[in-house]
N, C-alpha and C positions, 0 to 999 in steps of 0.2 A: 809499631806503626804498620799499616797494611798498604799494599801496593794497589793503586787503581790502574787497571789495565784495560785499554779500549782498542778494539780492532774489529772492523766489519769483515764480512765474508770476502768482499772484493779485495780489501787491503791484505787480508790473510793469505789469499792466493798469490798476491804479488810478493809478499814477504818471503814465500818459500823459495824465491829465485835468488835471494841474497845470502851471503855467507855469514853475515853478522848483523846485529841489531843496529849498530852505528851506520853501516852501509845502507841499510834499509831506510833509516830515519833521514839520512843525508839526501838520498834520492827523493824521498817523500817531501822533504822540505823544499827542494828545488821545484818539484811539481806544483806545490801549493803557491810558492812565490810566483811562478809563471802564470798560474791561473789568476792570482791576485792582480798581476800587472795587466792581464788581458781584460778582466772584468772590472777592474778598478774597485774591488771590494776590500775592505779592511778586515783582517782577521781579529777576532775577539781575543783579548789577552787572557790566558789561563795559567794557573800555577803548574809548574812542571811536576811530573810524576816522581815519587820518591820510592826507592827500592826498600824491600822489607828487611829489617835488621833483627827481627825476633825469630829465632830458630823454632820456637814452639808453635808458631802459626804463620807459615809462609804462603798463606792463601792469597792468590792474585785476585783480589776482589774487583768485581766489575760494577762500579757504581753507576749513577745515572746523571746526577746534577753537578758534581764537582770533581776536581782533580784531573781534568782533561789535559793531557800533554799538549803543548802548543803546536806540535807538528802533526797531530792526528785530528783530521776534520771529523765532523759529525757525518752520519750516513743514515739511510733509511733502515738499516739493519740494527741500529742501536736499540737497547744494549745487548751485546752479543760477545761471547767468549768461546772459542772453540775448545773441544775436549783436548786435553794435553797430548793424547796419543795421536791426534790428527796431524799436528804440525810440531814435531818435537824440536825442530831446528830453532823455532822462535822461542819456545820455552827455554831451550838451552842458552840462548842469547841472554835472556833475563837472569838465568842462573849465573852466567859468567860475570854479570855486572853486579851481582850481590856480594855480600861480605863473606860468603862461605869460601874457605880456602881448600886447596887440593884439587885433585882431578875428579871429574864427575863421569860415571859410567852409566849408560842407558841400558834398558832392558834387552835391546837387540844385540848389544856388544858383549856384555858380561854380566849375566844374572847370577852366576855361581858365587861371586865373592860375597854378596850380601846374603844369598840363600844359605850358605854354610853357617854364617854367623847367626842367622835367623833360626835355623834348626837347633843349634846349640842352646840358644836362648829358650826355645820352646821346651827342650828336654829338661833344662834347669827348672823352668816354671812348673812343670807337671811332675817333677821328681823321678824321671826315668833313670834307672841305674841297672848295671849288670849284676847278676847274681850267679851262683854256681849252677843254677837250674835254667836260667834264661838270660840271654844277652840282649835285653830289651833296648838299652841305649845304643849299643853297637849296631843292631839291626835297624833301628830307627834312623841313625845317621847314615848308614850304608845305603838305605833305600833312597836317599835324597842326594847322593853324590853324582857328579857329572860322569865319572868313570867307575865302573864296578865290574863284577864278573857274573856270568850266567852259565848254564849248561846246555850244550847242543845235544839233543836226543836223536839218535839214529834208530830207525825202525827196519824190520826185515823186508818191508815192501819198497824201501828206498826213500821214504818220507823223512824229512828232517823238521823238527820243531825245537823251539827254545824254551827252556824252563827258567823263569825268572822268579826269584824268591822275594816276596813282598813282606814287609813287616806287619801290615794290617792294622797299625795303630790309628786311632781315630783322629790324632793330631798330625798325621803324616800327609804332607801335600801331595804325595804320589798315590796314596791309597784311599783317601777319604771318599772319593766319588765311586769307588768300585762297588760298594754295597748298594748305594742308591741306584747305580746303573743296573744292577741285577734286579732290583725291585721294579724299576721302570720297564725292563724287558719282560718281566712276568706279567705286569698289567697289560702290556701290549699283546701278549699271547692270549690273555683272557678276552680282550676286546675283539681279537681276530676270531676266536671261537664263537662269540656271540653273533658276529656278523655272518660267518659261514653258515650258521644254522638259522639265520633269518630272524633273530631276536631283536636286533637293532640295525639301523642303517647308517647311523652316525653317532659320534660322541662329542662331548663339549669340553672345551678348555676355558676356564674362568679364572680371572685374577680379581681378588677383592682387596682393596687398600682401605686404610682407616685414617681418621684425622691424626695430625702430627703428634699431638699429646698422647693419644691412646697408643699409636704405633710405637712411640718411644718407650712408654711405660710397660707395654706388653712384652718387650724383649726379655725382661728379667722378672716378670710377675707371672708365675705359673697359674695362679687362680684366674687372672684376667685372660690368660691364654685359653683356659678351659671355657670361659664364658664366650669368647669370640668364636671358638670352634663350634660350641653348641648352637649359637645364634645362626651362623652361616649354614650349618647342617640342616637345621629346621627350616630356614628360609628356602633352601634349595629343594627340599622335599615338598614344601608347600607349593612351590612353583610347578614342579613336575607331576606331583600326585595329588595335590589339594589337601594333603595331610602333613602335619609336622613330624609324625612318627618316622623314624629312620627306616627307609625302605629301599631307596635306590643305592646303587654302588658308587661310592665316591672315594677317590684317592686324594687326600689333602697334604700338600707340602707347605710347611711354614718357612718363610725366609725372614731373617732378622735384619738383613741389609739389602740395598738395591744394587744395580749394576755399576753406578757411577761413583759411589762413595762408600768405602769400607768402614768409615768412622761415623756414619750417620745411622742411629738406631731407627730402623723402619720396618716394623713387623707387618707382614702382609701374607696373604694366602694364595697359592697356586693350586687350583683344583681340576681334576680330571673326572668328568661325570659320565657314567654309563647309564643312560636313561631307560632303565627297566627294573622290575622287581619280581619276586616270586610270590605267586598266589598258590599256596600248597606246593605242588610239584610242577607247576606250570609257570613259564615266563610270560610276563605282561609288559608290552612296550608302552612307555608312558612319555614318549617324546612330545615336545611342544611345537613341532613343526619346523619351518625354516628360520623362524625368528623368535628368540627368547625375549620376553618383556623385561628389558633391563631396568626400566623405571620402577616396575612393580617389585623386582628383586631388591633394588636399592631401598625402596620405601619399607619393605618388610624388615630388612636388616636394621634400618634406622629405628623403626617402631620397637623392635625387640630390644635393641640396645638401650633405647630411652627408658623402656619399662624396667630394665634391670639397673638403671641408674648409672650407666657407663658414660653416656653422652652428657656434656655440660654446655650450657649456653646455646649458641647457634651451631655447635658442632654437627656435622653431617658426613655420612659416608657418601663419597661421590659414586657415579655410575661404574659398576664393575666392568672390566674388559671381558668381552665374550666372543669366542670364536668356536666354530664347529669343524670337526674332521669327518669327511665323508667316508663311506664304506670302502671305496677304492684305495684311498690312502691308508686306511687301517689295514686292509689285506696286504698291501704292498710294504707295510712296515714303516710308512713315512709319518709316524706320529713322533713329533719332536718332544718327547718327554724328558730328554736329557737336560733341557733347559729348566723345566719345572722342578726336576729332582736333584739339581746340582748341589754340591756341597760347598761351593764358592772357593775351592782350592785354586782353580785357574784364575778366578776373578781377583783373588788376593795377590797372586804372583804378578799378574798383568797390571795391577794397580800401581806397582812401583815404576816410576818414570825415570828417576835418576838416583844414583847412590854414590855417596862420598865416603870412601873407605877410611880415609885418614880421620875424618870428623865423626864417623859412625852415624851419619845422617842420610835418610832417604826421603825423596820427594814422592809422595803418593797422590793419586788423583782424588779430587774432592769436589763435591757439589753443594750448593746451598740454594734455598728459596729466598727470593727478594720480592718486595712489593714494587710494582711498576704501575703507579696509578691505582686502578682497581683490579689490576691483574697481578698474578703471581707467576714468576718466571724462574726456572732453574738455571743457574749459572755455574760454570765449571772453573776449576783452578787446581792448584796443588797445595799440599800441606806437608810441612817438614816434621818428621818424627825420627826418633832413634830406632834402631833395629829391635831393641828390647821392648819399646812401646808397641811396635808393630806386632811383635810376638805375643804380647799380652792381649792385644785385640783379637788375634787369631784364636788363642786359647779360650777367650770369653765367648767367641762365636761358636766354637765347637761344644763348649760346656752348656750353652743355653739353647741350642737348636733342638726343638722337640723331635723325637723319633717318629717315624711314619706310623700312623694307626688308621687302618682303613675304616670307612663308615658303611653302614648298611650290610647287605649281603656279601659285599666284597671282603668284609672282615673274616668271613668263614669260607673263603673261596676253596680252600684245600678240601674241606668237608664236602663241598658241592661237587668237586672233581671226583671224589670217591664214590659219591651217590650217582654219578653219571649225568648230573644236571649241567655240567660244564665239561665239554670234550676238547681238551687241549690237543693241538697238533703235536704229534710225536717229533721230538728232535732227531735230526739225522744221526744215526748211529755209525760210529767208525767201524770200518771193516776189521775183522780180526787181524791184529798185528802185534808183534812183540818188539820190545826194546832190545836191540842187539849191541848198543854201545852208547857211551856218554862221554863227552869231552868238554873241558872248560874253555869258554870263549870270552872275549872282551865285550862288555856292554857299555855303549856310550849314549848319553842323553844330550840332545841338541835343541837349541832354540832356532826355529826357522820362520821366515816370513811366509805368510799365506794370504792371498787376496780373496776376500769374501765378496762374491758377486752380488749377493742379496743386499748387503750393507754398503757396497762399493767402497770398501776401505781395506787397508792392510792390517792383518792381525798376526800376532806372534804365537806359534804353537810349539808344544813340546813333542819331540819325536824320539823314539828309542831305536838304536841300530846295533845289530850284532856284527862284530868285526871278526872275520875268519882269519886263519893263519896266512892265507894268500893275499890278504888285504881287502878282500871283497866285503862290502858293506850291505847288509840286508836289513831293511826297515821292518820292525816288528809290527805285525798286523796287516802288512801289505806284501812284502816279499817272503816272509816267513811267519808261520802261526805260533802263537804262544801255547805251550803245553800246559794244560790245567791239571793233569793227573799227578800221581806220585811215582817216583822212580824207585824200583826195588833196590835194596842195598847191594844185591849181588851184581847189579849192572854198573855200580859206581866203583871205578878202579881206585 
């Protein structure tokens, strides 16, 4: 049985001031009765809400026409359900009233108890084992521990940096984004080079989504993925150069899930477009001006997909999301490609709202589309899964995510750098220095709250701290740099 959960934005704000659901409902009932006495209106009788008893699907469904609790009035915001991480106290109240036993831990208080079990489950699923040549499992588990060790590197000029050993495994929650971050930084450097030499004055960020049936099927269908890649590439080239032949530089990142639901198969593309191409050894700017014709792009994609027999019935690709980044932001390095290139490690971790250690059950954020008249609306809730099921989903995501393959001239950017057609800005070189000492230090990983000014919400972020012998804590990346080089054996005592 599923829970029907109704609350408007106004009632949700009020609910945050109460310690329990009973207290909130009691107050709310008094308010309604008072209003009823004043206005002389009779409340319509409705069946009471029933809590979910099915562990495999604890989705708090937000229906529209039935199941309204007698104490919750209708509102102009209906139907509406807040994302679970916006008001955790109310979600916790519903959890306390469910039939799940034991103590529930939320992400802000203790993520490590479920994460350790999760990492062990992932290692078992992918068959990570230690051998006499490589400690694969040990390094994998060590990389995801709350407390581990690192090396503090001392240089002859007085600098200090920390050497953190990463496992580099593609299933590691701590390492998966590092390769993609490096790719995104490289594309940013290429865009900056093109702007500096007057080739382009802006770049485009485009998101293309597909109908639900195609988006779900493409997650595990490599052939369908190739078709979707080809169609989008040709459509973009047609828009910018009037030819479907691959000419402009495009970086396509394929996402198999969205931000709100790690269990919903949703293949879509995030694209970074550099609107120029090479004519012999000369760059040609092929930008479309201040506004890209979104309708034309959508129609081109739909036409090509229909021709290939991908679309069925009245299926249509909706208008792609299009934004451009001007030259100033490109030169200042304010291109947010980390979002487009992300590997969903942080999304997976933050999807966990509550964890019951005794029952080995976690509640993760979930979303679903429902029909409200002629409109479709996304509603949010939570889903109950075991740690092993969550690990299986993570392994599936990592195994099925296509690796990044550049399109157009961007596919051979290294060759163009050698030919002098792209002049990358030289990275700042470190002054000559030598390692004079290395000492072992404590490394701690912490979950901290951080207020996002853009989204006006509190988020939880992972931070690493180096703890010195005197108790001083240095945040990695802020108070102390991470050493990327190798330490000579003679320097290690």
